[in-house]
N, C-alpha and C positions, 0 to 999 in steps of 0.2 A: 417490504423486503428484507432481504436475507445479508446481513453485514458481518463478516472477519474483521478486526482487528488485529495487528502483528503485536503481540506483548512481550516489553525485555523487561524483568528485575530492576532495570537502570534507570527505568522509564516511565516505571508506574503513573506518573502525575501527567506524562504526556496523553498515554491511554485515556484516563479519566476524561480531561481536557475535549479533546479528540472527542468521547461519546459523548460527552454533555452539549458539547457544541452540535455533533448532529441532531440528536432528540429535540434539542430548544429550535432546530430551525424547518425543522423536517414537517411536511403537511401530511405526513403518512405515518403509523405506526410502525417502529421497525424493532427487527429481531436482530440484535447485536450479541454479538460471543466475541470474544477476547479469545487468538490461539495462543498458550501458552505450550512452550515446549517439553515442560518437565513432565505436561499432562497429558500430551500425544506418543509421550513415550511410555508411560504407565498404563495405557489402552492398549499399547502395542504397533502402533500406526507411523510410529517415526523411529527409527534406528541408525540413521547415520550418524558417523562418530563427527566430534567435534572438529568445523571446519573452520583452521585458522584467521581464513583469511575474512569471515564471516562478521561483521560489524552488529551486527544483533541476532537476539536467541529466535527471532521468526524468519531470518534470510531464504532458508526452505521450506519453512514447514507452511507459508503460504502458498502453496501448491498442496494440499491438502483440504482446498475450500470446496473443492467440486466432490471429494468422495465425501467430506463431512454435511454436504449439500445433497447427498444420493445420487449423484450424476442428475438431478433434474431442477427444472427451471433456470435463470437468472440468480446469481451472487456475487455482491463486490467484497471486494477485499482493499484495505488500506493499509498503509505503515501505522503506527501509532502517533509522530509526529504530525499530523494531521490537524488545520483549525477550520471549519465549514463554518463559513458566514453565510450561508444563502442555503439551498433545500437540495437536500442528496436526493429526492424524489425524481427532480427534472431530471437527472444521468439516463431515466428509462428511455426516455424520446428519442433517444441514440441509439436503441439496443437494435442491432440486426441480429435476425434467426439466422441467417445462412453463414455468420461468423463463427468460430470457438472464443473470444477472447476479444475484448476490447481495451484500448489502453489510451490515455495521451501521448503521440510519440513522438518524444523530446529530440531533439540532439545535444542533448548536455555534456558541454567538455568544461568540468570543472578546473577552478585554478586551484586550488588550495590542494595542501598533499594528507590535512587531517581532518577530521570532521567529528561534530557532538562531543565526547570527553578523552579528544585523543586518537580515534579510530582511526586509521588508514582509509584514505580518500582515493579507492582503486578507478581507474579509467576502461572504459570497455563498451562494445557498442552497443547500442539502446538503451543506455544506463536511465532508470530510474522508470522505465515501462514497465516494469513487475509493481512499483511501489502504488500504484491505484491499478486492478483489474476487476474489467467486468465479466465475468466467465459466464457464458453459455453451458452451463454445467450438463444439459441431456447432450452436445455437439460431437460426433463423432469422434473428432480430433481431441476434444477433452476427454471420453472416454477412456479411449485405446492409448492418449497419449502423456495422461497422467493418474496411471494407475497408482495404488500403494506404490509397487517395487519401483517406478520410476522415480516416484519423489524421492522415495530412498537412495536409489541409486544413480539418479542422472547428474550430468556433471554440473555445471554452475552456467558453461554455455546454453547448455540445452535448454534447461528451465529457465534461467533470466534471461535469456534472448527469444525467451518463444520460442524455440525451435522447433518443440510439440505441435506449437499451432501450425504449420507452416507458411504459406504467405497469406495465406487472408486472416491478416489480423487489422479487424478494426479498430476506426480513428473517433477520440471522444474531443472535444473541446479543448481548450490549455485551461480553461476557466476551472475545470474539474481537477488541477494537479500544477497547480501554480507554484513553479519552483521559486522561494525566498532566494536571493542572491543572484538569481540568474537572468527569470524573467522580470519584466519592468510592466508600470502602468501601459508603455504602450505597445506591448504585446497585448496585453488584458488587465482594462481598467477597474475592474470590479469583479474579483474573485470568486468565484463560491468558496473553492478549497484553497486554501494554503499549506503547502507543505515545508516547513523548515529541515528542508534537508541538509543542509551543513550543520546544522544544531539550531535548536529553541530556547526558549528563556527558563526553559530550565535543567538548563547546563550554565557553570559560569563560561564570563566572558561571552554569551549570544543573546544577556539582557536588552541590547537596542536594533537586533534586524527589525527588518520592514514586517509591520504586524502583531511586532513583540505586546505592544500595546492591545491588543485586542484578546490575546491569549491571555494575557495577565490579569485581563479585566472578566473574562472567565472564570479562570481559576481563583480569585479573589469571592466571586459572586457564588462558587461551589462551597 
């Protein structure tokens, strides 16, 4: 599996734990790569000006995944603040070749006004849909909608609300993007992947959130 993880200089430990938890729970060999904004700029793939509304360095670079995959096959993107508790390979059981992208279709409306280390908690339709995306990289909507130019000039609404995919967006189970602080065990008693979207144990004041003990255990073992 080709897996791309958003990388932020403030959250390298989050990336490391995400990667480790992916590898140790996977039944298949994984090709895991970080997406680093500075590297994308140096390669001439990313030239957007800094967006003051962006809470991470990979807010927009995530949409380079199909290009980086050569617009072929399936590739999975995720934010770095994920903890994998189960086998990521199982996500391919849901892959639908008729759609350009598959996501967990949250109805997420956070109550907090800040997150992580004080970043503004913005609210917008389809929030967190783009935090984990299973791209069908060879799909025509992807090849035409996520060109290098579109990734660099497209609006936040066009990109994050998946306007480039049209109405054909596949649905994944909550288990693959369980939002800590929003979802409960009633929604999903045993999530495969926990997303610390508000802030995780690597940030001050976020050490006691749900599943923090499991994240800290992986970090300690590393």
